[in-house]
N, C-alpha and C positions, 0 to 999 in steps of 0.2 A: 773180711769181705767188704769191699767198697760199695757205697751207695751213691752213685753219680746222678746228677740232675742238671739239665740245661735250663737256665733262667734268662729270659729277655727282660731287661730292666733299664729304663732310661736310655734307650738307643744302644745299649751294649748287650752282648751275649756272654753269659757266665756259665762255665761248665765246672761244677765243683763236686767234691766228695763230701757228702753230709757228715761223714765220720770226722772230718777235720773242723767242723763248726763247734766252738766251745760251748755256746749256750743259745737257746731259742727263747723268745718272748712271745707268748700266745695271749693276746688281749681278749676281753669278753666280746668285743664286736667281731672277732674272727680273724683279725690281722695276725700274721706271723712275722716277727722281726728278728733279724740276726745279722751279725757282722761277719764279713768274709775273713778267712784265716789271716790275711795281711793286717787286719785291724783298722784299716783306713776306709773301708766301704761298708755301709749298712744297707741291707735290702729289706724292703717291706713288701710282703706278699698278701694279696687279697684274693678271694675266690673269683671275683669278677674281673680283675685285671689280668691275671695269669692263672687260669683254672688248672691247667695240667701240672705246672710246677708247684702250685699251692697244694694240690692233692698229694703229690709225691712227697713233699716235705712233711705234710700233716701225717701221712701214713708212716713215714720214717719215725717221726716223734712218737706216735702212738705205739708203734712196734717196739721202740727202744724203752718206753715207759711200761709197756705191758698193760696199758689201760687207755680208755677213750678220753679225748679232750672235750667232750660235750659238756 
């Protein structure tokens, strides 16, 4: 099952399947960083800049891990 999300980032709109992202980095300050499947673009999500996409990605990560990121 695909997990699609739309992310607006630096004047671009990305629609991607989170299942295709190889790795996520979750920093202590709450940022979520990951590279797009093409390997050439890195996105950084914060709860203040893109709250809906941030929460979708965070929920996906937590669901995949089976535990909270707190």
